[in-house]
N, C-alpha and C positions, 0 to 999 in steps of 0.2 A: 382669636388668632392662635393662642397657645394650643388649643385643641387641634386646630388644622395642622399646625407644625408637627405636633406629636403623632398624628395619624399618618402624615407624609413620611416622617422618619421611620415609623414602624413598618410601613409598606416597603420602603427601600431597603431596610435592614433585614427583612424576611428572606432567608436563604432560598434560592430556587431549587426545586427538587432535582437531584442529579438523575441522569438517565440510568435506567436499570442496565446492569452489565449483561450484554447479550452474549450468549455462547456461540462460539464458532460453528459453522455448519457441521452437521453430523452425517451428511450424506455426500458422496462424491459428485463433483461436477465433471462432466466429460463431454467429448464430442461423440455423437451417436447418430445412427440412422435407423429408421423404422422400415423393415422389409415390407415390400408390397407383393401382391400376387404375381405381378409380371412387370417387366420394363421393356418398352418398345416391342410388345407382342411376345416376349420370351420370358420364361421363368427366371427369377433373379438368382445369381450365383455369386459366391465370394470373389471369384476372379473378375466377374464383370463389375461388381461394386468397387473392387480395388482399382480397376482400370479407370472407372468413372471418377472416383474421388481422390485417388492417390497417384494417378498417371501411369501405373504399372500393375498389370495383372499378377506379377510375381509377388506383390505385397499382400496378396490374399492370405499368405501364411501369417502375417502380423495380425490381420483381423481375426483369423481363427484362434490364435494364441490368446488374444485379448478376451475372447468370448467363450472358449470351450469350457464346458462344465457349469456355466452360470445359468441359474434358473430363469426361464423366459416367462412372459405373461401367461402362457397357457399351461405352465407347470413343467414343460419339457425343457430339455437342454441340448445344446449344440455339441454333438459328438462326432458327427459325420460331416466333413467339409462339403460334401455334395448335396446336403439336405438343409434347406432353409424353409421356414414357414412364414407366411404372411403375418404381420403383427409382432414379429420378434424384434428386439432392440439389439443392435450391433454397436458395441463400443468401437470407435475408430481412433487411429493415431491422431495426434494433435495437428498434423499438417494436412489432414483431410479437408477438402473444400469442394463446394458445389451445391447445387440446388437439392435440398433434402437433408443436408447435414445440419444437425441441431447441436446447440450448447445447452447444458443444464444437468439437472439431476434426473436419473432414470426413474420413471414411475415405479412405485412399489409393485412387487409381484407376489402371487400366492405361492406358498411353499407346498410341494406335493407331500402328502402324508402316506402315500402308498409305497414308499421306498424309492430307490434310485430309478431314474428314467433314462431310457436309451443307453443302457449299458454303463452308466456312471457308477463307480464303485461306492459302496456304503461309506458314509462319513465324509464324503468329499464336500468341500465348502462350495457354496453357490458362487463365490467370487474367485475360486481357485484358478490359477494359471499353471501351465507346465512349469516345473521347477520350483513350485511353491511360492512364487512371488505374487503379492496381491495385485489386483488391478489398481490403476492410478486413482487417487482420491484427493479431494481438497478438504476433507474433514480433518479434525485435529488428530495429531499423533497421540496414541495412548501414553498417558503419563508414565514416565519411568522407562520407556522403551527407546532403543536407539537403532534405527534402521541401518543397514549396511552403508558404509560410506561410498560416495562416488559411484563408480560403475562395478562395485563389488570386488575391486582389486586396489585397496588403499595404497599399495606399494607404487602404483602408477601416479599417484597424486603429487602435484608440485604445490605445496601449501604456500599461502601468501607470506612473504618475508615480513617479520614484525620484530620489534625491539622488545626485549624483556624488561626494559625500564618502564617507569610508571609516571605519568603526569596527569593530574586531574583537572588541568586548567580549563579544558573544553566543557566538562560537566559543570564546573563552578561558574563559568561564563554564561552558560545557558540558563542556570537557575530554574530548572524545570519545576521544582517544588512550589515555586511562586505561582505557576499556572494551574497547579492541581486543585486549588480552591474552587476553580471553575469547571475543570474537566481533567480526566486522565485518559481520554481517548476511547471511552466506551463505545462499542458497537461499530467502530470503523475498521475496515479491512485494508491493509496496506500490503501491496505486492512488492516483493523484493526480487527483481530480475537480475540474477547474477549466478552464483555458484551453488545455490541451494542454501538451506539453513539447517544446522544441527539441532533437531527438535529434542534431543536427549539432554540438553543443558538445563540445569535446574532453574536458571534465571528466566528461561523461556518456556518452562513446562506448562502444558495445557493450552498454549495460545499460538502454537504454530500449526497451521493446516498441513495436511499431507502434501498438497500442492502438486506440481507437475515437473517432469524432466523432459523437455522437448528435444533433447539431443538423442533420445533413444525411443522415440515414438511416445507410447503412453507409459511413462515411468513416474516415479514420485520424486518430489523436490525436498523432502524433509530430512535430508542428510547432506553432508558437506565435507569434502576432504581437502578443499583448497583454503577456506576460511574467510574470504572477503564477504560473502553473503551472510554468514553467521555474525560477523562483526557489524555489518549494516543493521541486521535485525536487532542485535543487542542495543545499538544506539537509539533505535526506534522504540523498542518495547520491553527491554529487560526489566524484571522486577527487582525488589530489594531483598529477595529471599536469601542471598549470600552476603554476609557482612563484608564490607570493603570493596565489593564489586560495583562497577559503574551501573547506574540505573538509567533506563531509557526515558526519552521525553514523554512518551505516551504508553505507560506500562499496562494499560488495560486494552490496548488495541490488539487486533488479531493480525498475525503475519501470514501472508500467502507466499510461499517460496516457489519461484519458477526458475528452474535451472536451465540455463542456455549456454553455460561454459563447460567444456569437456574436462575430464580429469587431467588432461595434459596442459590445461590452461588456455587452449585454443578456443575460439568462438567464431561461429559462422553468422554473417548477417541474416541469412534466412532463419536461423534459429532464434536470433534476437527478435526478429519481426514476429515470428510465431509466438514467442514468449509474451510479447506485449498484448497480442490478441487474446491469448489465454487469460492474462491478468484482467483484461477488460471484460471478457465474456463471463468470468466467474465472479463478478461483482466487486472488484477492488475499486474504491473510490480515490485512492491515492496509489500511485505507482512510482517506485524508486528504481531508477536504472543504474546498474553497475557500470564501471569504467570501460568494459569491453563492448558496450553497445555503441555502434558507429552511427551517429545521427545523420551523416552524410550519405549513407547508403539508401538507394531508392526504395527498397523493400521496407526498411526500418521507418523511413519517412512516411510511407503509405500507412503503416500500422499506427504510427503516431497520429496521423490525421484522423484515423478511425477513432482512436482514444479521445481526441479532442472533440469529436462529435457526440460523445456519450457522457458529458459532465465529469470527466475524469481529470484529476490534477496529476500531471506527470512531472516528476523532478529528475533532471538530468545534469550531468556535468557540463559546464560551459566549454564550448569547442576550443581546440588549440590550433585549428586549421580552418580555412574558409569553408563555411557550411551554410546551405540554405535551410533555415529552420522552418518546419511546417507550422501552419496556423490554421485555426478553424475556418471553415467556409462561411458563406452567408447564412447557411442553415445551422449555425453552430449550436451545439448542445450545451454551451457554457463551459467547455473544457479549457484547460490552460497548461502551458509548458513553462516551468521555472528553470532557467539556466543558472546553475550554481557554481560558485568558485570556492575553493578551500583555502583557509588562511591559518597562520600560526598565531601564537599569543602576541607577537609583535607586529602582526599585520602582514607578514611575509606570505606570498602566494605559494600554494602547493604546486602549481604548474604555471607555465607561460601561456595564459589564456589569450584568445584572439581579442584584440583591442575593442572595447565596447560591447563584448558579448556577455559579460557577467551581469546578472540582474540582482542577485543578492550573494552574500558570502556566509559561510558557516565554518566552524572548526574543521580543519582537514589536515593539520600538521601535528604529529605527535599526539594523537588522540587515544585516550584509554578505551580499549574495546575488549569484547569477549573473544578469547581464542579457543581453538579446538583442544581436545584433550582434557575434558572436565570443566571447561569454562574458565580457564586461567586468564588473568588479565594481562594484556599486552598493549603496546603502543604501536599505532599504525599511522601512516601518512598516505594520503591519496584523496582525490576529489570525491570518490564514492562515499567517503565518510561524511563529508560535508552535505552530500546529497541525502544521506540518511537523517542528518539533523533536520534538514528542511522538511523532509517527508514526515518526521515525527511531529514537527510543528503544525504541518498541514492536518495531521490526524487530530490534533488537539482542537484546531479551529473547526473541523468538520463535525466533531462531537459536540462542541459547545454551541455551534450555529449550524444545525443541520439544514436550515433553509437556504443557505448561501450556495451559489453556484461555484464551480471550481475557479472560474475567472475572478469572482468576488473574494474567494479564499486567497488567490494570488495577490489581489490588491491589499488584503490585510497583511500578508507576509511582507510585501515590499513597503507598504505604507508605515509599518511599525518598526522597520529596520533602523538601526542606529548608525549614524556616521562613524567612520573609523579615522582616528587621528585628525589630520587637517582636511578631511573630506568635507565638501560643502553639502548642504542638505539636498540640493537638486540631483546629486549623484556624482559618481566618479568613474572614469573609464575602467579603473582596475577593480573597484569594489561594487559597482552598481549602486543600489539603494543603501548598501551597508550591511552590517552584521545583523542576522535575525534576532528577534526578541520574543521568545515564546509567550512570556507572561503578558506583555503588552498586546500581543496579537489576539488574545482571548479576553481582554479587558474591554469594557464598554464605557462610554460610547466611542465612536471613531470620528475624528474631526477632519473634514476635507476629503480628499480622495483616498484616505486610508491611514493617515497619520493619527495614532492613538492620542487622545487627549490625556488619557491616564498613561503614565509611563511604567506602570507596574500593575500586578493583579489587584492591588489595593485601590484601583480606580473607582470602585463602587462607592467608596467613602466620599470621593470628590464629587460624584454625581449627586449624592445626598445633600452635600453642602451647597452645590449649585442650585438645587431645587429649593432649599430652604431660603437662600438669599433672594431667589426670584420671588417667592411668596412674600418675603418681607418688603421687597421693593414695590411689588404690586399693591399690597395692603397699605404701605406707607404713602404711596402716591395717591391712593384713594382718600386717605386722611387729609392730605394737603389740599386736594381738590375740594373737599367738603368745607374746610375752613375758609378757603378763598370765596366760595359761593356765599357762605354766611356773611362774610364781610361786605360783599357787594350788595347783599340784600339790606343790611343795616345802613350802609352808606346811601342807599336809595331812599 
């Protein structure tokens, strides 16, 4: 018996190998089209392609600017708007749509060794665009570089209002380090759909993809002059490289910034819808929506439905007005939408959410976040910061349990949430399932529909004890049965 128990304990105590940290994508993800020899009996032209995929032939200029000078598969380059060759890859603006439009990384091309082709000046970059700005990319921003903020004119930016005060209650309540014994979010890509993310901050260095700016066609999202997107990214994935700065819930996750908010602070529903599609098409398994995304807009709802059909977990703020929330169809790909409310240390709500709309809550009042201008720490209030905490927890779960669907991840988030104050276990109209608990959500096993049997990341020890007690009971019962049979035989 002792040998059996020792073997069982040793097996349970053996640490599980952690997933190797995967590097963010090193090649850009774009929308593109492969030129054919002809379309409807006529040679293809930039004007016709723009009319077909963008609704206006005048937008052929955008396609030309995105592709001029880039090396094509045959080694040539686009320098004459009137000359296209079959087999060329044309990068398209993010709002391009139609049969033939593809998502993904452009196939590698051979570089010409015979010097510039078709009049391109020597030394021109294969990805150069007029004005020197690179083509959009979802690959990581080079460490230590800071792209231009916003639309290139930071003076137009209206930065998010924040307090210079500091309160660490949110990070202390989340106790992320208790979950890191199981995972730190390795290999999970989290899209932040908001104002972009400042990739130049040390706490985010090397883990912010170039992303996309859907407000300007094919732009990059790894800069931010408003601040809320950077604050969300810090809550999700900031590391501990700066003493005293708040650390994210999943510091090994990759942030995919998709800017859909203009430098003025305005946001169009069409841009929000496109941003969600970009996030899904580029492989984000968790999508965090900023406060300027209107769930009630039909275009946004349609994009969310698409996300839910692709096993994506979308985290959004709970609505403050009547809203029809999209849900997966019968052919669901396992996706889920988690409606989140923000709360303060005393349970006060960040906003007046629609009754019964909140599914879980997370810190959203006076939360310590990363600010612009060198990553200074500021305090912010808003539902989007609660959304970021839930997205960080989802990244931890997806890294620890990669076999779970997004719907099952949602079950874990809700099932391990803790009641607030006098809230009953079945839920509360104000707080839903309660305050999220990252450590419990990655602990095993789960009892019932998602309620963690272990209330902390130390749940593994409870599992070992349960197995040992089970063995003792089984072996003990066997002994009792043997004695009973012997007595019956002697009595006979």
